[in-house]
C-alpha positions in Angstrom: 117.5 147.0 50.2 114.9 144.3 49.6 117.3 141.7 51.1 117.8 143.8 54.3 114.0 144.2 54.7 113.5 140.5 54.2 116.1 139.6 56.8 114.7 142.0 59.3 111.2 140.7 58.7 112.5 137.1 59.1 114.1 138.0 62.4 111.0 139.7 63.7 108.8 136.8 62.6 111.0 134.2 64.3 111.1 136.3 67.5 107.3 136.6 67.4 107.0 132.8 67.0 109.3 132.2 69.9 107.3 134.5 72.2 104.1 132.8 71.1 105.6 129.4 71.8 106.8 130.5 75.3 103.3 132.0 76.0 101.6 128.8 74.9 104.0 126.6 76.9 103.4 128.7 80.0 99.7 128.1 79.6 100.2 124.4 79.2 102.5 124.3 82.3 99.8 126.1 84.3 97.2 123.6 83.3 99.5 120.7 84.1 100.3 122.1 87.5 96.6 122.8 88.2 95.7 119.3 87.3 98.4 117.8 89.5 97.5 120.0 92.4 93.8 119.0 92.1 94.8 115.3 92.0 97.0 115.6 95.1 94.3 117.5 96.9 91.7 114.8 96.2 94.2 112.2 97.5 94.9 114.2 100.6 91.2 114.8 101.3 90.5 111.0 100.9 93.3 110.2 103.4 91.9 112.8 105.8 88.5 111.3 105.7 89.9 107.9 106.5 91.8 109.2 109.5 88.8 111.1 110.8 86.6 108.0 110.5 89.2 106.0 112.4 89.1 108.6 115.1 85.3 108.4 115.4 85.6 104.6 115.8 87.9 105.1 118.8 91.2 104.2 117.1 93.1 107.2 118.6 96.9 107.1 119.1 99.7 109.7 119.0 101.0 108.6 115.6 97.5 108.8 114.0 96.9 112.3 115.5 100.3 113.5 114.2 99.5 112.2 110.7 96.0 113.8 111.0 97.6 117.2 111.7 100.1 116.8 108.9 97.4 115.9 106.4 95.2 118.8 107.4 98.1 121.2 106.9 98.8 119.6 103.5 95.1 120.0 102.5 95.1 123.6 103.5 98.3 124.3 101.5 97.0 122.4 98.4 93.7 124.4 98.5 95.7 127.6 98.6 97.9 126.4 95.7 94.8 125.4 93.7 93.3 128.9 94.1 96.6 130.5 93.0 96.8 128.3 89.9 93.1 129.2 89.1 94.0 132.9 89.3 97.1 132.5 87.2 95.2 130.5 84.6 92.5 133.1 84.5 95.1 135.9 84.1 96.8 133.9 81.3 93.5 133.5 79.5 92.8 137.2 79.7 96.3 137.9 78.3 95.6 135.5 75.4 92.4 137.4 74.5 94.4 140.6 74.2 96.9 139.1 71.7 96.8 140.8 68.3 95.3 138.7 65.5 97.7 137.5 62.8 98.1 134.5 60.6 99.7 132.5 63.5 97.2 133.3 66.3 94.2 132.7 63.9 95.5 129.4 62.6 97.1 128.0 65.8 95.9 124.6 67.2 94.1 126.2 70.1 91.3 127.4 67.7 90.9 123.9 66.2 87.7 122.0 66.8 89.2 118.6 65.8 88.3 115.5 67.8 91.8 115.2 69.2 91.5 118.6 71.0 87.9 118.7 72.1 86.3 115.9 74.0 83.0 115.0 72.3 79.8 114.9 74.3 78.5 111.4 74.4 75.5 109.8 76.1 76.0 107.7 79.2 76.6 104.1 78.3 74.7 101.3 80.1 76.6 98.5 81.9 75.7 96.1 79.1 77.0 98.5 76.5 80.3 99.0 78.4 80.8 95.3 78.8 80.2 94.6 75.1 82.4 97.6 74.1 85.3 96.3 76.3 84.9 92.8 74.9 84.9 93.9 71.3 87.9 96.2 71.8 90.0 93.6 73.6 89.2 90.9 71.0 90.5 93.3 68.3 93.5 94.9 70.0 94.6 92.4 72.7 98.0 91.8 71.0 98.8 95.5 70.7 97.8 96.2 74.3 100.0 93.3 75.6 102.9 94.7 73.5 102.4 98.1 75.1 102.3 96.5 78.5 105.8 95.0 78.1 107.4 98.4 77.2 109.9 99.9 79.7 111.1 103.2 78.3 109.0 106.5 78.3 110.1 107.3 74.7 109.1 103.8 73.4 105.7 104.0 75.1 105.1 107.5 73.6 106.1 106.5 70.1 103.9 103.3 70.3 100.9 105.3 71.4 101.6 107.9 68.6 101.5 105.0 66.1 98.4 103.5 67.8 96.4 106.4 69.3 93.2 104.2 69.5 94.8 102.4 72.4 94.6 105.5 74.6 91.3 104.7 76.3 89.6 103.1 79.3 89.5 99.7 77.7 93.3 99.5 77.5 93.7 100.5 81.1 91.2 98.0 82.3 92.7 95.2 80.2 96.2 96.0 81.5 94.9 95.6 85.1 93.2 92.3 84.3 96.5 91.1 82.7 98.3 92.1 85.9 96.0 90.0 88.0 96.4 87.0 85.7 100.2 87.3 85.9 100.1 87.5 89.7 98.0 84.4 89.9 100.6 82.7 87.6 103.3 83.9 90.0 105.0 86.0 87.3 105.5 88.8 89.8 108.2 90.8 87.8 106.0 90.8 84.7 103.0 91.9 86.8 104.9 94.9 88.1 106.0 95.9 84.6 102.5 95.8 83.2 101.2 97.6 86.3 103.7 100.5 85.4 102.1 100.8 81.9 98.6 100.6 83.4 99.5 103.6 85.6 100.8 105.5 82.6 97.4 105.0 80.9 95.6 106.0 84.1 97.5 109.3 84.4 96.8 110.1 80.8 93.1 109.4 81.2 93.0 111.5 84.4 94.8 114.4 82.7 92.3 114.2 79.8 89.4 114.3 82.3 90.9 117.3 84.1 91.5 119.2 80.9 88.2 118.0 79.4 89.8 116.9 76.2 90.0 113.6 74.3 92.8 111.5 75.9 94.3 110.9 72.4 95.0 114.6 72.3 97.0 114.9 75.5 99.1 111.8 76.0 102.2 113.6 74.6 101.6 116.2 77.2 101.8 113.6 79.9 105.1 112.1 78.6 106.6 115.6 78.2 105.8 116.2 81.9 106.8 112.9 83.4 110.2 112.9 81.7 111.0 116.3 83.1 108.9 116.1 86.3 109.9 117.3 89.7 110.2 114.9 92.6 106.6 115.4 93.9 105.1 114.4 90.6 107.4 111.4 90.2 106.6 110.4 93.8 102.9 110.6 93.1 103.3 108.3 90.1 105.3 105.9 92.2 102.7 106.0 94.9 99.9 105.2 92.5 101.9 102.3 91.1 102.5 100.8 94.5 98.7 101.1 95.3 97.9 99.3 92.1 100.3 96.5 92.8 98.8 96.1 96.2 95.3 95.9 94.8 96.4 93.4 92.1 97.9 91.1 94.8 94.7 91.4 96.8 92.5 90.6 93.9 94.7 87.7 92.8 94.5 86.3 96.3 90.7 86.6 96.4 90.4 84.9 92.9 92.6 82.0 94.0 90.6 81.6 97.2 87.3 81.6 95.2 88.8 79.1 92.8 89.7 76.8 95.7 86.2 77.1 97.1 84.7 76.2 93.7 87.0 73.2 93.4 86.2 72.1 96.9 82.5 72.5 96.2 82.9 70.4 93.0 84.7 67.7 94.9 82.0 67.8 97.6 79.3 67.4 95.0 81.1 64.4 93.5 81.3 62.6 96.8 77.8 63.2 98.0 76.0 60.0 99.0 72.6 58.8 97.9 70.8 60.9 100.5 72.7 64.1 99.4 75.0 64.2 102.5 78.7 64.7 102.4 80.5 61.6 103.8 83.4 63.8 105.1 81.1 66.1 107.1 79.0 63.1 108.4 82.2 61.2 109.5 83.5 64.3 111.4 80.1 64.6 113.2 80.1 60.9 114.4 81.0 59.8 118.0 84.7 58.8 118.3 83.9 55.0 118.6 81.8 55.1 115.4 84.7 56.9 113.6 87.1 54.2 114.8 84.8 51.4 113.5 84.9 53.1 110.0 88.6 53.6 110.2 89.1 49.9 110.9 86.2 48.8 108.6 84.8 46.8 111.5 81.0 46.3 110.9 80.7 44.3 114.1 82.1 47.2 116.1 79.8 49.6 114.3 76.7 47.5 115.4 78.0 47.3 118.9 78.5 51.1 119.1 75.1 51.9 117.7 73.4 49.5 120.1 75.1 51.2 123.0 73.7 54.6 122.0 70.3 56.0 122.7 67.9 54.4 120.1 67.0 57.7 118.6 70.6 58.9 118.5 71.7 55.6 117.0 69.0 55.8 114.4 70.0 59.4 113.5 73.7 58.5 113.0 72.9 55.4 111.1 70.6 57.1 108.7 73.2 59.9 108.1 75.8 57.2 107.4 73.6 55.6 104.8 72.5 58.9 103.2 76.2 59.9 102.9 77.3 56.6 101.5 79.6 55.9 104.5 77.8 52.6 105.0 75.9 50.6 102.4 73.7 48.1 104.3 73.0 46.1 101.2 76.6 45.3 100.5 77.8 41.8 100.8 79.9 42.6 103.9 76.9 44.1 105.6 74.7 41.1 104.7 77.2 38.7 106.2 77.3 40.7 109.4 73.5 40.8 109.7 73.3 37.0 109.2 75.9 36.5 111.9 73.9 38.7 114.3 70.7 36.7 113.5 72.6 33.4 114.1 73.9 34.6 117.5 70.3 35.6 118.5 68.9 32.1 117.6 71.6 30.4 119.6 70.6 32.5 122.6 
């Protein structure tokens, strides 16, 4: 008799646990769908604003108008879906309050106040504090972050973050993006795209944590569970964000390379400045063609002849710039010889 009662109780207990698990899973699915709907709505509204601003600037065409109508319809639908999810979540929460208390409902994780389930309230950090925090974190965990950036499989990424939950943070996401830019500059394009994929994983986890108002270390498993079984719209959203990041990385890399070239050119310019602080290249390009030819042929006599042909003020102006830039050094031996020859010619006359 006792055995029969124990078996019946065991079956009842397992059934109750299954129902509780299904109820909890339904709540998590609702939260996930609400977060995704909210994210898609924000993206659509951003695109709508861009199109409307383009219309104000006079950039109207049939294709733009068609896309504008499409985006408006999408925003309207997403707003409706968002309200539906809000109502379903509210109903689910009301049902949860009506659940009878037992050892399972009282001790379940939802009642926990641990740091991994509730996002702590922290004071706003200053820019200096953020920079120092990022620097310290990267110095300490750069190797681990790079290792995560090279992973390719969802399961491997999830396991690695489970073993290293401290990596689930903004500092990791930022460092991965910086790494992408460095790889793109080094023309390691395939590696850049791989690290960009991992950066978007971290971004999605952080966005989910922000939406649910929880510590990101407590919801990264939820992200992997969703992405591995996600429907096409969610996977498309992930792929879209990945492409956007790769475009931004390429753009940033291009800007950095252009800035580096400008700095290099400026350094070279500073090195070649003449005694008067002028750039000989710029001065040469500003000279009359005949004066340029005299410098090309290193013909001092031709230079004197061209200067004498010019208006005195103009000739004096160009001559001073040539001296200040170092194009012509009048005290050089070659110059002295030419001056002596000119004086000799004048005496003969």
